C-alpha positions as YAML, in Angstrom:
chain: A
units: angstrom
residues:
- id: 1
  name: MET
  ca: [33.65, 127.25, -39.79]
- id: 2
  name: LYS
  ca: [35.39, 130.46, -40.21]
- id: 3
  name: THR
  ca: [34.82, 133.94, -38.43]
- id: 4
  name: SER
  ca: [36.86, 137.75, -37.61]
- id: 5
  name: ILE
  ca: [36.56, 139.52, -34.55]
- id: 6
  name: VAL
  ca: [38.17, 142.90, -34.59]
- id: 7
  name: VAL
  ca: [39.81, 143.91, -31.16]
- id: 8
  name: ASP
  ca: [41.06, 147.17, -29.05]
- id: 9
  name: ASN
  ca: [45.06, 146.76, -28.70]
- id: 10
  name: LEU
  ca: [46.25, 145.44, -31.55]
- id: 11
  name: LYS
  ca: [49.04, 147.56, -32.82]
- id: 12
  name: CYS
  ca: [52.17, 145.95, -34.22]
- id: 13
  name: GLY
  ca: [52.98, 142.69, -35.54]
- id: 14
  name: GLY
  ca: [54.50, 141.63, -31.57]
- id: 15
  name: CYS
  ca: [50.72, 142.64, -30.72]
- id: 16
  name: ALA
  ca: [49.69, 139.44, -33.88]
- id: 17
  name: ASN
  ca: [52.33, 136.86, -33.10]
- id: 18
  name: THR
  ca: [50.74, 136.84, -29.91]
- id: 19
  name: ILE
  ca: [47.37, 136.66, -30.32]
- id: 20
  name: THR
  ca: [48.20, 133.83, -33.21]
- id: 21
  name: LYS
  ca: [50.49, 132.27, -30.78]
- id: 22
  name: LYS
  ca: [48.45, 131.85, -28.57]
- id: 23
  name: LEU
  ca: [45.18, 130.99, -31.00]
- id: 24
  name: SER
  ca: [46.72, 128.45, -32.63]
- id: 25
  name: VAL
  ca: [46.74, 126.70, -28.93]
- id: 26
  name: LEU
  ca: [43.54, 126.13, -28.67]
- id: 27
  name: GLU
  ca: [41.35, 122.91, -29.25]
- id: 28
  name: GLY
  ca: [39.48, 123.27, -31.96]
- id: 29
  name: ILE
  ca: [41.53, 126.54, -34.17]
- id: 30
  name: SER
  ca: [43.02, 126.36, -36.92]
- id: 31
  name: ASN
  ca: [44.88, 128.92, -39.60]
- id: 32
  name: VAL
  ca: [44.45, 132.06, -37.08]
- id: 33
  name: SER
  ca: [45.59, 135.38, -39.46]
- id: 34
  name: VAL
  ca: [45.99, 138.69, -37.65]
- id: 35
  name: ASP
  ca: [45.51, 142.85, -39.81]
- id: 36
  name: LYS
  ca: [47.17, 144.27, -37.91]
- id: 37
  name: ASP
  ca: [45.61, 147.51, -40.23]
- id: 38
  name: THR
  ca: [42.49, 146.74, -39.51]
- id: 39
  name: SER
  ca: [43.10, 144.98, -35.66]
- id: 40
  name: THR
  ca: [40.67, 141.34, -37.86]
- id: 41
  name: VAL
  ca: [41.50, 138.83, -36.22]
- id: 42
  name: THR
  ca: [40.34, 135.45, -38.37]
- id: 43
  name: TYR
  ca: [39.94, 132.09, -37.53]
- id: 44
  name: GLU
  ca: [38.25, 128.79, -38.69]
- id: 45
  name: TYR
  ca: [36.70, 126.89, -36.14]
- id: 46
  name: THR
  ca: [34.85, 123.50, -35.27]
- id: 47
  name: ASP
  ca: [32.59, 124.02, -31.95]
- id: 48
  name: GLU
  ca: [30.02, 126.40, -31.70]
- id: 49
  name: LYS
  ca: [31.51, 127.21, -28.45]
- id: 50
  name: THR
  ca: [34.46, 128.05, -29.79]
- id: 51
  name: PRO
  ca: [33.91, 131.85, -30.20]
- id: 52
  name: GLU
  ca: [33.26, 133.07, -27.05]
- id: 53
  name: THR
  ca: [37.02, 131.31, -26.06]
- id: 54
  name: VAL
  ca: [38.45, 132.87, -28.15]
- id: 55
  name: GLU
  ca: [36.93, 136.27, -27.25]
- id: 56
  name: ALA
  ca: [38.23, 135.87, -23.75]
- id: 57
  name: ALA
  ca: [41.30, 134.67, -24.54]
- id: 58
  name: LEU
  ca: [40.99, 137.36, -26.32]
- id: 59
  name: ALA
  ca: [40.51, 139.08, -23.67]
- id: 60
  name: LYS
  ca: [42.46, 138.35, -21.44]
- id: 61
  name: MET
  ca: [45.91, 139.13, -23.32]
- id: 62
  name: GLY
  ca: [44.82, 142.46, -23.79]
- id: 63
  name: TYR
  ca: [42.53, 142.19, -27.05]
- id: 64
  name: PRO
  ca: [39.13, 142.50, -26.12]
- id: 65
  name: LYS
  ca: [36.66, 142.77, -28.83]
- id: 66
  name: GLU
  ca: [36.34, 146.45, -30.53]
- id: 67
  name: GLY
  ca: [34.34, 148.77, -28.18]
- id: 68
  name: THR
  ca: [34.36, 146.70, -24.73]
- id: 69
  name: SER
  ca: [37.50, 147.27, -23.55]
- id: 70
  name: SER
  ca: [38.97, 148.73, -20.22]
- id: 71
  name: LEU
  ca: [42.56, 150.09, -18.41]
- id: 72
  name: GLY
  ca: [43.48, 147.20, -16.80]
- id: 73
  name: GLN
  ca: [44.00, 145.73, -20.61]
- id: 74
  name: LYS
  ca: [45.15, 148.04, -22.86]
- id: 75
  name: ALA
  ca: [48.26, 147.60, -19.75]
- id: 76
  name: LYS
  ca: [47.64, 143.57, -20.63]
- id: 77
  name: SER
  ca: [48.38, 144.47, -24.21]
- id: 78
  name: PHE
  ca: [51.19, 146.67, -23.92]
- id: 79
  name: VAL
  ca: [52.90, 142.74, -22.14]
- id: 80
  name: SER
  ca: [51.64, 140.98, -24.76]
- id: 81
  name: CYS
  ca: [52.44, 143.54, -27.91]
- id: 82
  name: ALA
  ca: [56.67, 143.54, -25.64]
- id: 83
  name: THR
  ca: [56.43, 139.45, -25.62]
- id: 84
  name: GLY
  ca: [55.39, 138.94, -29.32]
- id: 85
  name: LYS
  ca: [58.03, 141.20, -30.66]
- id: 86
  name: MET
  ca: [60.41, 139.11, -28.80]
- id: 87
  name: ASP
  ca: [59.54, 136.51, -30.01]
- id: 88
  name: LEU
  ca: [59.38, 137.99, -34.03]
...
């Protein structure tokens, strides 16, 4: 199955790189793509519980589902963004 989620705090290619790398290693996730212009993360999954797992992983990285972010998550996204830029 394929789904998309719009996230907060996605600002650049570094953010997109971090999200793609970290979601791609999750069990049952494939074909992860990130559109930084629309802050949309799209992926394919095989288990019905996977969308909740992906939402939790994104929030932990600092990219929560749109409209649910907190100051702490915004700070995490800056670190995640910087890490992603170093891996480009």
